[in-house]
N, C-alpha and C positions, 0 to 999 in steps of 0.2 A: 213607312219604315222598311218594309220588305223591298221596295223599289231600290233604295240606296244600298241595302245589304246585297241584293242580287247584282246590282251594277258593280259594287266593290269586288264581289267574287269573280265576275267575268273579267274585270280589269286586272285583277291580281293574276288570274290564270293566263291571260294574254301577255302580261309583262314577263312572266316566267318563260312562256314558250318563245317569246321574242328573244329573251336573253339566251336561251339554249340554242335556238336556231342561229343566232349571230355567232355563237361559239364554234359552230361547225360550218359557217359560211353560207347558210340558207337565208340570206337577208330578206329577199322578197317574200318568201313564205312566212318568215317571222313577223313581218309587218302586217301581212294580210290574213294571218291565221284567225280562223273563227269569226270573221266579220259578220256572218249571218246571225250570230247570237244577239246582235243589236237590232235585227229586224223585228217587227211587231209579232210575227208568227212565233218566234222563239222567245223574245224578251218578255212578252206579256204572260206566257205560260211560266217562265222562270220566276216572275214575281209571284204569281198565284200559288205556285207549289214550292216556293223557296223553303229550304230547311237549314242550309249552311254546312251540312256535313255529308251531303251526297247530291247527286244530280236531281234537279227538279223533274227531269223527264221520267224518272222512276215513279215518282208520285203521280204524275199525270197518267202514266200507263196503268197504275193500280186503280185510279179513279175512273178512267174512261175505257180501259181495255186496250188502249194504244196511246202512243205519244205523238201527237201532231208536230210538236217541236222537234222531236228526234227525227221523224221522217223528213222534215224540211232540212234539218241540219246535215244529216248524212248524205243527202242528195246533192249538196252544194260544197262539200269539203272533202277534197281528194285524199286527205290524210287519214280518213276513216276506212277501215277494211270493208265496211258495208257498202261503200261507194262502188267498190270493184266487184260486186256480185253480179253474175250474168249467167245466161244459159250456156251449158257446155255444148261443144260441137259433136259429142257422142250421140249414139242412137237413143240413149235414155233421156236426153235433153234436160238432165238435172241442173239445178242451179248450183254453181260452184264459185269459189273465190278465184278471181283472175290475179295474175302476178302484178304486184304494184311496182311502179317505178321507184328506184332506190330513194330518191329525194323525198317522196311521200312517206316511205317507211320510216325514214329518219325523222320526219316531222311528227309522225305518229308516236315514235319513241319519245320525242320531246314533250308531246301532248300528254302522254301517260305519266311522265314524271311530274309535270305541272299539275295534273289532275290529282295525283296522289298527294302531292305537297299541299295543294289547296284544301282538300277535304280532310287529310289526316293531321294537318297543322304541325304542332310540335312533336307529335308521335311518329312523324314520317321517318322511315329508314330507306336506304338505297335498295333494300330488298322488296319494298312494297310494290313497285311496278311489275316486277317479275311474279310475285305472288298473285297479283290481280290477273295477270295474263294466264297463269296456270289454272286459276279457278274457272276460267271461261274457255280454255283451250279445246276441250272436247265438244263444245256446243256451237262454236263459231264456224262460219264458212270462210276459211282463209286459205289462200294458195299455199301449198307446202313450202315453196321456196321463200315466199314472203314470211311465213311463220318461222322458218329457220333463221332468217336474217334478223327479224325482230327479237326472237328468243336469244340469239347470240349477243345482241346489244344489251338486252335486259340482264343476262347473266354477267356480262362484263361490268355493268353498273353495280350489280349486287356484290361482285367480288372485288372490284377495284375502285369504286366510287365515281362520282360525276366527272371530276377533272380529267382523270385518266381515260374515262370512257369517251368524253367529247374529243380528246386528242386522237384516240383510236378511230372514231367515226370519221373525223376529218382526214386523217392520213391514210386509213386503210379502206374504209367502206365507200366514202364519197369519191375517192380516187378512181374506183372501178366504174363510176357513172359515165 
């Protein structure tokens, strides 16, 4: 049973991201978004820890102390800010968030809407993706310019809704690319 529930969740999420990416003209990214979720490394963990209202990776992390599925996923999907973490060129050699290409920030935006819709179901509001970002803002390693761009799109979504925000992204944000 969990096999089909998890497969349904992944497919639902991917369909939403596909729809959103197509609205802004990121066709290739929409089609190939999150393909690694079908790999055995990620899919089998998803079945084992499936809950339906949150990522199975959270439960794997609680159970094992780390999520092998997440480590696999973030290293293969450029729309995750964690993909873009590297050592700084400064003397301290700290790990920092590198600036993400605009098209991947937009895909990350689409991904966040789809994830919130998938897990919040009928309780979803256009403010949910912004609230989720703000809860994690202080603990994530994200490039300041990338954070400003993502936050701008999330605030636009919260204030103006999906249709206006996708128009804004296509006409204003992706034109700069």
